[in-house]
N, C-alpha and C positions, 0 to 999 in steps of 0.2 A: 847433438841434435836436441832441440828444446823439448822438454817433457810437456805433453798435453795436460792442461788443467781440467780436472773433472768438475762439471757444474751440476749442482743439485737444485732442481726447481721445486719450489714450495707452492702447493695449491692455495690460492687465496681463499680465505674463509668468507662465507656469506655474512654480511653485517646487518641486514634487515631482519628484524624479529619476525617470527612466524605466528600468526594468529590462526589457531585451529578451529575457526568458527566462520560459518557463512550465514547470511540472512536473506530471506525472501520477504519483500514488503509488498502488500497488496492494497489497492483501492478496493472499495466494496461495491457501490452502486454500479450496475452494468458491467462489473468485472467478475465478481463472485456470485452475484444474485441480481434479480431485477431491481430497477430503480425504486428505492424505498419510499421516496416522496410520492411518486405516482401510485404505488401499491397502497400506501397509507391513505391517500386521498380517496381511492376507490373503496377501501375497507370501511371508511366512515360514511359512505353513501354519496359522495360528491362526484361530479363529472370531471375527469382529469383535464380534458381539453378546455372546458370552460374555466377551470381553476387557473390554468396557465394564461389563457387569453384575457380573461376579465379581471383577475386579481394580480397575478404575478407580472405579466407583461407591462402593464401601465407603470408599475413601480420601477422596473428595470429600465424602461424607456425614459423615466424621469431622473435617471442617474443613480438609483439605489445600487448598493453593492448586492450582487446576485444572491449571496448567502443570506444576508440580512432580509432582503425582499422575500425570499422563499419562506423563511421561518416566520416573518411577520404575517404573511398571508395565511399561513397555517394556524397561527395563534388566533388571528381574527376570525377565521372560519370556525374554529372550535368554539369560540365564545359567542359568535353572532350569526353564523350562517343558518338560515331558516330550514334548510334541507339536511343538515347534518344529523346523522343517526346515532352518533356516539361522541361524547366529549372526549378530547384527547388528553388523557391523564398519564401519570407515571405508570400506573398499573396497566393501562391499556397499551402503552408502548412496550412494556415487558411482554405482555401476552402476544402482541403483534410480532415481536421478534421471535418468540418461541414457535410461532406458526409459519414463519417465513422460510421457504425452502431455497437452498442455493442451487446453482446450475448443476447440470449432470456431471457427476464424477468428482465434485469438489470435496465431499466428505471423505472420499478414499484417497485423494491426492496427497494429503499430508504424510500419511504412513508410507505411501509408495515412494515419495521422495526421500524420506528419512531412511528407508530400507536401502535405497540405492546408494546413499552416502555411506552407510555402514558397510555395504559390500565393497565399496572402493577404498575406504580408509576408516576403520573404527575409531580413530583418534579425532576425527572431525565431527563437530556438532553442526546441526542445521536448525536455525531458529526462524520463526514466522512472526511477522508484524503486520498490523493493519493501520493505515492512515486514511480516513474517509472524511469527506465534507458532508456526509450524511449524519444520521442520528446515532450517536454513541450508545445511548440507552437501548436502542433496538438491536444493534449489532452485538453488544455484549450479552444478549439473551438468545442469540441464534444457536443452532445445534453445533456450529463450527467454532464458536468462541473459545472453547477450552484448548484448541490447538494453537492459539496465539500466545506468544510471550507477552505482548502488550497490544492494546487497541486504543486508538485515539479517534475521536469524532466530535461533532458539534454537540453541545449540551444545552438543555433547557433549565431555566429556573421555574419552579412549580409554585402555584398558589397554595393557600392553606387547605384547599380541597383536593390538591394533587393535580390540578389542571395545568397544562402548559401556559406559562405566563410571560416569559421573556427569554430572549436568547442569551444564555450565560457564557457560552464559549463558541467561538466561530473558527473554523479552519478553512481558509481560502486556498485557491490554487497555489499561490506562492508560499503560503505558510506551511504547506505540506513539507517543504524542503527543510524547515526547522526541525521537524521530527526525524527526518533522515539523519541530520546532524546529531540529534539526541541518541539515536540508536548507535551511531558510530562511536560517540564519545562515552556511551554507557551512563549518561546522566539519568537520575531518577525522574526528573520532570523538566518540561520546557517552561521556563519562566519568562517574564515580560521584559527583562533587561538585556536580552540579546546574548547571554552567556552560552546558550545552546548553539549559537552560530560559530563559536570559536573552535571549529573542527581542526583547523590547521595549527592551533596553539596546543593541542594535545599531542604529546609525543607518541610515536608510532607504537611503541611497546605498551602503551597504556590504553590504546583503542580497544573498545569492546568488539566491534566489527568494522574493519576499514571499508570505505565506500567502494573500493575496488573488489570487495568480496560480497557485494550485495546484488540482488536481482530485484528490479521493480516491475510490477505488473499492474497496468492500468488500462483505461478504455479510451484515452484520447485527450481532449482539450484540457480537462482539469488536471491531468497528470503531466503535461508538457514540462513544467518546471522541474519535476523529479526526473523525468527522462533526461533533461539537459544536464542536471547535476551528475547523474551516474555516467552519462556519456563522457563528460569532461574528466571524471575521476577513474575511468577504466572499469566501471561496473557494467551490468547488463540490464537493458531496458526492453521490455516486451509489451507491445500494444495489442489489446484484444478488442474484438468487435462483436456485436450481436448480428445475427443473420439479417435482421430487418434494417440495419444501419446502412447509410449510403457509403459505398466504397470510396468515392472520390475524396470525401472529407478525411476519412481515416488514412488513406494513402498519402495525402498531403502532409498530415501530421507526422506520419512515419518517416517520410523522406527528409523533412526539414529537421527532425530531431535525431535522425540516425539510430532509430531503435533497431535492436537485433532482429526482431521478427514481428510480423503482424499475423495474428491467428484468431480464428473464431473462438468465442467464449464457451468452449466445450472441453471439460477436464476429464473425459473418459480416457481409459488407458491407452487406446490406440489413436487418439486425436492428435492433430498437428500441434495444438497448444501443449498437450502433455508431453509430446516428444520434444518440443522446444524447451520446456522447463527442465526436463530430464537432462538434455544435452547441456543446458546452461549450468546446472548443478554439477554435472560431471566435469565440465571445463574448470570451474572454480576449485573443485576438489583436487584435480590433477595439478593445478598450479601450486596448491598448498603442499601436496605430496612432494613435488619437485623441490620446493624450498626446504622441506623437512630433510631431504637427502643432503642438501648442502650444509645445513646446520649440524646434522648428525655426524658428518665426517669432520 
């Protein structure tokens, strides 16, 4: 009688490296706080509706890039508008940022989410980033700026007297994706030669945060390119809206870009948005913990 041969099965080892780091990337205007352009226009004594209809809209209709048109109008208003009550200077933008209040619950959100990560797995880090087409100088002087690992926004060049004089750096809708790539690759800065777009050329074990371990939170149209990138790469996209916004437009963006959830911009502890962020963070942490088990064995 033939002797049965005993077979020993060897468990295959996980080959993909484990990055113990997640990132949440936020837009700012209408996502974490009110629209800074409108708030700034009001603060210097101008009518917001007239600013958009009489200054901004004609340039946009004439084919101007929307970011360039917006900043050009603001610069011209600061220099020449007869009703302006305060010239817009570097110091004024700093003061304006210091006084700007975020939406309800935002200031408590960061620690809440970090505590949740620590409860799930103390080995995992959670980092926060901001990519905004608004005013970088304003955002970096808000009360929530210290919570962010990095903040990118549009920048002014200032005259010798400190007044806004020219648009120095612009971040358009599509350019926001360059900064996602920068976060992922861990580069110190986004340069003009396209190196920040070489995400796929960076080996997985050298990535700072894979796109699949990112959450992007934005308020709609300006964030669609980032929604699309994370959707394609297995990350999580969350679309937020203000109570006064039209639901139809937001729902259309949400369906076409397959965002994970659409929630009101309310960051208080029991809000739908806060629950969505918590569940998203938990999901990413559990995926990391699962991969850690495979590597550990």
